[in-house]
C-alpha positions in Angstrom: 110.2 67.0 160.4 112.9 68.0 162.7 116.6 68.7 161.5 117.8 65.5 162.7 115.1 63.4 161.1 116.4 65.4 157.7 119.8 64.7 158.4 119.4 60.6 158.9 117.1 60.9 155.4 120.0 62.8 153.9 122.5 60.4 154.7 120.3 57.2 153.9 120.2 58.4 150.3 124.1 59.0 150.3 124.6 55.5 151.1 121.9 54.3 148.8 123.6 56.1 145.9 127.3 55.4 147.0 126.0 51.5 146.9 124.5 52.1 143.7 127.6 53.2 141.8 129.8 50.9 143.6 127.4 48.1 142.1 127.3 49.6 138.9 130.9 50.1 138.9 131.8 46.4 140.3 129.0 45.0 137.2 131.1 47.2 134.4 134.4 45.7 135.8 133.3 42.2 135.7 131.6 42.7 132.2 135.1 44.1 131.1 137.2 41.5 133.1 134.9 38.8 131.2 135.1 40.2 128.0 139.3 40.4 128.3 139.2 36.6 128.9 137.0 35.6 126.2 139.0 37.4 123.9 142.2 36.1 125.3 140.6 32.5 125.4 139.9 33.2 121.7 143.4 34.0 120.9 144.7 31.1 122.6 142.3 28.9 120.5 143.3 30.0 117.5 147.2 29.7 118.6 146.4 26.0 118.5 144.6 26.0 115.9 147.3 27.2 113.7 149.4 24.9 115.3 147.3 22.0 114.2 145.4 20.9 117.7 141.9 21.2 116.6 140.8 19.2 120.0 142.6 21.6 122.3 141.6 25.0 119.7 137.9 23.1 119.6 137.5 23.4 123.8 138.8 26.6 123.9 136.6 27.7 121.4 134.1 26.4 123.6 135.0 28.0 126.6 134.4 31.2 124.3 130.9 30.6 123.7 130.3 29.9 127.3 132.0 33.1 128.9 130.5 35.5 126.2 127.3 33.5 124.5 125.9 37.1 123.0 129.0 38.3 121.5 130.0 38.4 117.9 132.9 36.3 119.1 130.9 33.2 120.3 129.2 32.3 117.1 132.5 33.0 115.2 134.2 30.3 117.7 131.7 27.7 117.0 132.5 28.0 113.2 136.0 28.1 113.8 135.9 24.9 116.0 133.9 22.8 113.1 136.2 24.0 110.5 138.9 22.9 113.0 137.6 19.7 113.7 136.7 19.3 109.5 140.1 20.2 108.2 141.2 17.1 110.3 139.1 14.6 109.5 137.0 14.8 112.8 133.7 15.1 110.7 131.4 14.0 113.9 132.7 16.7 115.9 132.3 18.9 113.0 128.8 18.1 112.5 127.7 18.4 116.1 129.3 21.9 116.2 127.5 23.4 112.8 124.1 22.0 113.9 124.3 23.7 117.1 125.2 26.5 115.6 122.1 26.3 112.6 119.6 25.6 116.3 121.3 28.4 118.3 122.2 31.2 115.7 119.0 31.3 113.4 119.1 33.7 110.4 123.2 34.2 111.1 125.1 36.2 107.9 127.3 32.7 107.9 124.2 30.3 107.8 125.0 29.0 104.0 128.7 28.5 104.9 127.3 26.4 107.6 125.0 24.4 105.3 128.0 24.1 103.0 130.3 22.7 105.4 128.1 20.5 106.8 127.2 19.0 103.8 131.2 18.5 103.2 131.5 16.7 106.7 129.2 13.9 104.7 130.4 14.4 101.4 134.2 13.7 102.2 133.2 10.5 103.7 131.6 8.8 100.2 134.4 6.1 99.7 132.7 3.3 98.5 129.1 3.9 96.6 128.0 0.0 97.7 128.5 1.2 101.3 128.3 4.8 102.1 124.5 5.3 100.9 123.7 7.5 103.9 126.2 9.8 103.6 125.6 10.1 99.8 121.9 11.4 100.7 122.9 13.2 103.4 125.2 15.1 101.5 122.8 15.6 98.5 119.8 16.7 100.4 122.0 19.4 102.0 123.7 20.8 99.0 120.3 20.9 97.1 119.0 23.2 100.4 121.7 25.8 99.8 120.7 25.5 96.3 117.3 26.3 96.9 117.9 28.4 99.9 120.8 30.6 98.8 120.9 30.3 95.1 123.0 33.2 94.6 126.1 32.4 96.6 129.4 30.7 95.6 128.0 27.9 97.9 125.4 26.8 95.7 127.6 27.2 92.4 129.8 24.8 94.0 126.9 22.5 95.2 125.7 22.0 91.5 128.9 20.4 91.1 129.0 18.1 93.9 125.4 16.9 93.2 126.4 16.1 89.6 129.4 13.8 91.1 126.8 12.5 93.7 124.6 11.4 90.8 127.4 9.6 89.1 128.2 7.9 92.3 124.5 6.8 92.9 124.0 5.4 89.3 127.0 3.3 89.7 125.2 2.0 92.4 122.2 0.9 90.7 124.6 -0.3 87.6 126.5 -2.4 90.3 123.1 -3.5 91.7 121.9 -4.0 87.6 124.9 -6.2 87.0 124.6 -8.0 90.1 120.9 -9.5 89.1 122.0 -10.0 85.6 124.5 -12.1 86.7 122.1 -14.3 88.8 119.3 -14.1 85.8 117.3 -12.1 88.1 115.7 -9.9 85.2 112.8 -7.8 86.9 115.0 -6.2 89.5 117.5 -5.7 87.0 115.2 -4.3 85.0 113.9 -2.0 87.7 117.2 -0.4 89.0 118.4 0.0 85.1 115.6 2.6 84.7 116.4 4.2 88.0 119.4 5.1 86.0 117.7 6.3 83.4 115.1 8.4 85.0 116.6 9.2 88.0 120.4 9.9 86.2 120.1 11.0 82.9 123.3 13.0 82.5 125.8 10.4 84.0 127.8 8.3 81.9 126.0 5.0 83.1 122.7 5.9 81.3 123.8 4.6 78.1 125.1 1.3 79.2 121.7 1.3 81.1 119.5 1.8 78.1 121.4 -0.9 76.3 120.8 -3.7 79.0 117.0 -2.5 78.7 117.1 -3.5 75.2 119.3 -6.4 75.6 116.6 -7.7 79.1 113.2 -6.9 77.2 114.4 -8.5 73.9 115.3 -11.9 76.2 111.8 -11.6 77.8 110.2 -11.5 74.3 109.3 -8.0 75.1 110.3 -6.7 71.4 108.1 -3.5 71.2 109.5 -2.5 74.6 113.6 -3.3 73.6 113.0 -1.3 70.6 111.8 1.4 72.4 114.8 1.5 74.3 117.0 1.1 71.7 115.2 4.1 69.8 116.1 6.4 72.6 119.4 4.9 72.7 119.9 6.0 69.0 118.2 9.4 69.7 120.8 10.6 72.1 124.0 8.4 71.3 123.9 7.2 67.9 127.5 7.1 68.0 128.3 4.9 70.7 129.6 1.5 71.3 126.0 0.6 73.5 123.7 1.6 70.2 125.7 -0.4 68.1 125.2 -3.8 70.4 121.6 -2.7 70.4 121.1 -2.9 66.9 123.1 -6.1 66.7 120.4 -7.8 69.0 117.3 -6.5 67.5 119.1 -6.7 64.1 116.7 -4.1 62.8 117.3 -0.5 60.9 116.1 2.8 63.0 115.5 6.0 61.6 117.2 8.4 64.2 117.9 11.9 64.1 120.8 12.9 65.5 121.1 15.1 68.5 123.7 17.7 69.6 124.9 17.8 73.1 127.0 20.0 75.2 129.1 17.8 77.3 131.5 20.9 78.8 132.1 20.5 82.6 133.0 23.2 85.1 135.9 23.2 87.3 135.3 22.5 91.1 135.8 25.6 92.9 138.0 25.9 96.0 136.5 25.9 99.6 137.2 29.8 100.6 138.3 30.5 104.0 135.4 33.1 105.6 138.0 34.5 108.1 140.6 35.5 105.8 
């Protein structure tokens, strides 16, 4: 290889190395610029969020996720967007963000929070137990999921209290339907609803009335043995209640009932904590 060929090769190597350096530098500057844009967009979103414009804030949070999807800011932006929508009652938008978060960021440390916030989105839409059965069912399913999968969290503790309230709502709905059937003298559908209260919602305030109605309806149908069974159950658990006294009047019989003490204390619901404070 002569001197001229060696010189050409050397020059080519220098050119290649120089181009490579420029590409690396350009890529580095591009990434730094992109990261700067992402942080700037996130701060802008937070500013609008604090001002109460959750719609615009949600759009800016979505931009953060698009600009830098692999950063810690992307997942945080989705949750902030969801919480913003939730806080203003845009539940469908919040649920959409949360579903995307749970699908995209599996096993994320804030997954319990995402499930809890989604449960609250359904829970807060419960207004009328006679119409909102879909929201009731979805909220209960999510709260139960949290209790099973994240038992040692504050979200699980609060989910238990929320489920107690949901059970009261469901029992109320069953009693509403039972009374509806009783008024129309449809005894069998009424009995089925009342049994559902007794079997599925034993800790609610409606169970005493449900037991009494079962005594009343079975006695009306001539099923005295069944009526006596429910009267005994009512007396064993609630022998000082007015419903037991009413059942005693129907049967006109003496039941030897052992009194059972029950702890009816209730815990205070916890408030939602802002995980980003």
